[in-house]
C-alpha positions as CSV (number, residue, x, y, z in Angstrom):
1,X,0.0,0.0,0.0
2,X,1.2,3.5,-0.8
3,X,-0.5,6.5,1.0
4,X,0.1,9.9,-0.4
5,X,0.5,12.9,1.9
6,X,-0.4,16.5,1.0
7,X,2.1,18.8,2.6
8,X,1.3,22.5,2.7
9,X,4.4,24.1,4.2
10,X,7.9,22.8,4.8
11,X,7.6,22.9,8.6
12,X,4.5,20.8,9.0
13,X,5.5,17.2,8.1
14,X,4.1,13.8,9.0
15,X,5.6,13.6,12.4
16,X,4.8,10.3,14.2
17,X,2.9,9.1,11.1
18,X,6.3,8.2,9.7
19,X,6.9,5.9,12.7
20,X,3.5,4.2,12.1
21,X,4.2,3.7,8.4
22,X,7.6,2.2,9.0
23,X,6.2,-0.2,11.7
24,X,3.4,-1.3,9.3
25,X,5.6,-1.4,6.2
26,X,3.4,1.2,4.5
27,X,4.9,3.5,1.9
28,X,4.3,7.3,2.3
29,X,4.6,9.5,-0.8
30,X,4.9,13.1,0.4
31,X,3.7,15.7,-2.1
32,X,5.0,19.2,-1.5
33,X,2.1,21.3,-2.8
34,X,3.9,24.5,-1.8
35,X,6.7,23.5,-4.2
36,X,4.2,23.0,-7.1
37,X,4.2,19.2,-6.8
38,X,0.8,17.6,-7.7
39,X,-1.1,14.7,-6.1
40,X,-1.3,11.7,-8.4
41,X,-4.6,10.7,-10.0
42,X,-4.7,7.3,-8.3
43,X,-3.9,6.7,-4.6
44,X,-4.5,3.9,-2.1
45,X,-5.1,6.5,0.6
46,X,-4.6,10.2,1.3
47,X,-3.4,12.2,4.4
48,X,-3.9,15.9,4.3
49,X,-1.6,17.8,6.7
50,X,-1.9,21.2,8.4
51,X,-0.7,24.7,7.5
52,X,-1.1,28.3,8.4
53,X,-3.2,29.3,5.4
54,X,-7.0,29.2,5.2
55,X,-9.1,27.1,2.9
56,X,-10.1,30.1,0.9
57,X,-6.7,31.6,0.4
58,X,-6.7,30.7,-3.3
59,X,-5.1,33.9,-4.5
60,X,-1.9,33.3,-2.4
61,X,-2.0,29.5,-2.7
62,X,-3.6,28.7,-6.1
63,X,-2.8,25.0,-5.7
64,X,-5.6,24.8,-3.1
65,X,-8.1,24.7,-5.9
66,X,-6.7,21.5,-7.4
67,X,-6.1,20.0,-4.0
68,X,-9.7,20.3,-3.1
69,X,-10.7,18.6,-6.3
70,X,-8.3,15.7,-5.6
71,X,-9.6,15.3,-2.0
72,X,-13.1,15.1,-3.4
73,X,-12.2,12.5,-6.0
74,X,-10.4,10.3,-3.4
75,X,-13.5,10.5,-1.1
76,X,-15.8,9.7,-4.1
77,X,-13.6,6.7,-5.0
78,X,-14.2,5.4,-1.4
79,X,-10.5,5.5,-0.6
80,X,-9.5,6.3,3.0
81,X,-8.7,9.9,3.8
82,X,-7.3,11.6,6.9
83,X,-7.2,15.3,7.4
84,X,-5.3,17.1,10.2
85,X,-6.0,20.7,11.2
86,X,-6.1,22.6,7.8
87,X,-6.5,19.1,6.2
88,X,-9.6,18.6,8.3
89,X,-11.0,22.0,7.3
90,X,-10.4,21.2,3.6
91,X,-12.3,17.9,4.0
92,X,-15.2,19.7,5.7
93,X,-15.2,22.2,2.9
94,X,-15.3,19.7,0.0
95,X,-18.1,17.8,1.8
96,X,-20.2,21.0,1.8
97,X,-19.8,22.1,5.4
98,X,-19.1,25.7,6.5
99,X,-15.6,26.6,7.6
100,X,-15.3,29.8,9.5
101,X,-13.1,31.8,11.9
102,X,-13.5,30.8,15.5
103,X,-14.2,33.3,18.3
104,X,-10.6,32.9,19.4
105,X,-7.5,30.9,18.4
106,X,-6.8,27.7,20.2
107,X,-3.1,27.1,20.5
108,X,-1.8,24.8,23.1
109,X,-2.4,21.5,25.0
110,X,-6.0,21.4,26.1
111,X,-8.5,18.7,27.0
112,X,-10.6,17.0,24.4
113,X,-13.9,15.2,25.1
114,X,-15.0,12.3,23.1
115,X,-18.6,12.7,21.9
116,X,-19.0,9.5,19.9
117,X,-16.9,6.3,19.6
118,X,-15.3,5.3,16.3
119,X,-15.5,1.6,15.6
120,X,-12.1,-0.1,16.2
121,X,-10.3,3.0,17.4
122,X,-11.0,2.9,21.2
123,X,-10.6,6.7,21.5
124,X,-10.5,7.7,25.3
125,X,-13.4,9.7,26.8
126,X,-11.0,12.5,27.6
127,X,-7.4,13.3,26.6
128,X,-5.1,16.3,26.3
129,X,-4.0,17.1,22.8
130,X,-2.2,19.8,20.9
131,X,-4.4,22.4,19.2
132,X,-3.1,25.0,16.7
133,X,-5.9,26.6,14.8
134,X,-8.1,29.7,14.4
135,X,-10.7,28.4,12.0
136,X,-13.5,25.9,12.8
137,X,-16.0,23.8,10.8
138,X,-19.5,22.7,11.0
139,X,-20.4,19.0,10.7
140,X,-20.8,17.8,7.1
141,X,-24.0,16.0,6.2
142,X,-23.9,12.3,7.1
143,X,-20.7,12.7,9.2
144,X,-20.5,11.9,12.9
145,X,-18.8,14.3,15.3
146,X,-16.6,12.4,17.7
147,X,-14.8,15.1,19.8
148,X,-15.2,18.6,21.2
149,X,-13.3,21.0,23.4
150,X,-14.1,24.0,25.5
151,X,-13.5,26.4,22.6
152,X,-14.4,24.2,19.6
153,X,-17.7,22.4,19.3
154,X,-16.6,20.1,16.5
155,X,-13.0,19.0,17.0
156,X,-13.3,16.0,14.6
157,X,-15.6,13.8,12.6
158,X,-15.7,10.6,10.7
159,X,-17.7,9.5,7.7
160,X,-18.4,5.9,6.9
161,X,-15.3,4.8,8.8
162,X,-13.1,5.8,5.8
163,X,-12.9,9.5,6.1
164,X,-11.5,11.2,9.3
165,X,-11.0,14.8,10.0
166,X,-9.1,15.9,13.1
167,X,-8.9,19.6,14.1
168,X,-6.1,18.7,16.6
169,X,-2.7,17.0,16.3
170,X,-1.9,13.5,17.4
171,X,1.1,13.2,15.2
172,X,3.2,15.8,17.1
173,X,6.8,15.0,17.9
174,X,9.4,17.1,19.8
175,X,10.9,18.1,16.5
176,X,7.6,19.0,14.8
177,X,6.6,21.1,17.8
178,X,9.8,23.1,17.7
179,X,9.3,23.7,14.0
180,X,5.8,25.0,14.6
181,X,7.1,27.3,17.4
182,X,9.9,28.6,15.3
183,X,7.8,29.3,12.2
184,X,4.7,30.6,14.0
185,X,6.2,33.0,16.6
186,X,3.8,35.8,15.7
187,X,0.8,33.8,16.6
188,X,2.2,33.0,20.0
189,X,2.6,36.8,20.7
190,X,-1.1,37.4,20.3
191,X,-3.2,37.9,23.3
192,X,-5.7,35.1,24.0
193,X,-7.0,33.0,26.8
194,X,-6.3,29.8,24.8
195,X,-2.8,30.6,23.5
196,X,0.1,29.1,25.4
197,X,3.6,30.4,25.4
198,X,6.5,28.4,24.0
199,X,7.7,26.9,27.3
200,X,4.2,25.7,28.2
201,X,3.9,24.2,24.7
202,X,7.2,22.3,25.3
203,X,6.0,21.1,28.7
204,X,3.0,19.5,27.0
205,X,5.2,17.0,25.2
206,X,4.7,14.7,28.2
207,X,1.3,13.8,26.6
208,X,2.9,12.2,23.5
209,X,3.3,8.8,25.1
210,X,-0.5,8.6,25.5
211,X,-1.3,10.1,22.1
212,X,0.8,8.2,19.7
213,X,-0.9,4.8,20.5
214,X,-4.2,6.5,19.7
215,X,-2.8,7.8,16.4
216,X,-1.5,4.3,15.5
217,X,-4.9,2.7,16.3
218,X,-6.7,5.4,14.2
219,X,-4.3,4.9,11.2
220,X,-4.7,1.1,11.5
221,X,-8.5,1.3,11.4
222,X,-8.6,3.9,8.6
223,X,-6.0,2.5,6.2
224,X,-5.5,-1.1,7.2
225,X,-8.8,-2.1,8.7
């Protein structure tokens, strides 16, 4: 199996997803959309990563138009798709849901509450995950919302057990967090009740040992189940 990854900026890579792929002998093909690379027409599965841009920033990032078409075609082909942060927002958009600015940015390690169970994933009722987003989305028609937070009503959804959208980050590693901090300093300087400073973000890395097994179970269920 070869799963293709849509990467939007150099500093938001696959993180711990690479460890899962290596352990499962799954091939990942990373497509750098920011460098004018294009997603192939045929894929076994698709992972859509995060990024600082918005889903409607077509003028600054014209490749978003083609990317949305490719996401839609993979979903229509009934192939598995996972979206993370911006990737989740793009999936929501192509499924016809509204994507909109939240009342405040959510950047930091905050508690997530499970609102529905996803077959085969065994997602905990509560856990602390990394959030890094300003936009939110409504629930697409036919999808099931499975998580929420104090700031964001719909933190993730799944559709027919083959499409998953996560507003939050399970794939974080110490290296990927440092890259986010380094490349998103301006966001961390903004005032906000739900924006943590760099040191607090680093302290949250203690949660990774609990989050990566959840990520692996989710990827197993979605792409190998």
